[in-house]
Residue, then its C-alpha position, 0 to 999 in steps of 0.5 A: q468512522v474511516q474506511l480504508v479500500e484498495s484496489g489495483g490487485g491482480l494477476v500479472q507477469a514477472g517484469g510488469s506492474l501494478r499500480l494500488s489504491c488505498a482510498a480512505s473515507g471519513s476525515g484527516f486523510s492529510s494528517a494520517f501516516m499511510n502505510w503498505y503492508r503485504q502477507a504472502p501465504g504462510k508468512e507474517r505481515e510485512w511493512v513495505a512503505a510509509i508516507s507521511s503527512g508531510g510526504t516523508i517516504n521510506y521503503a523496505n529494502s525489498v522494494k527499494g527501487r521498483f515500488t513508489i509510494w505517493r499520496d493524493n490529499a485532494k483525493n483521500t488516495a494513496y497509491l503504490q505503484m509496483n514495477s519489476l514484480k517479482p514472484e516473490d512479491t506476490a501477497v495480500y497488499y493492505c493499506y495501514g493507516t495511523n494518526f486519523g484523529g488518534s485512532r489507526y486503521w487497516g483496509q480490507g486488502t488486495q492480492v497481488t500475484v506474480s507469475s514467473 
């Protein structure tokens, strides 16, 4: 059984930065495809960024150039560096891992609030 635990959320002013972490317990992280999603109040969950086991990276257009995803397989952790934050980035951020030995897992989420 794998657990994904996000951390690093908080309250920040517009233009500020936060770094989110997603720590995976159990085995299989190095082969997993890791994603970040977010869900704002009253809106559907939306995909933000992804990194493959081989390091291929993709971003949603709304965060491209401001957010950076990376992974540290030695620490079983995926990261999301968020710079130049905007009020519209306010959401609960979730990590989502697939290909954990054929299974997929969601984290519990971490709140990010950007004040104007």
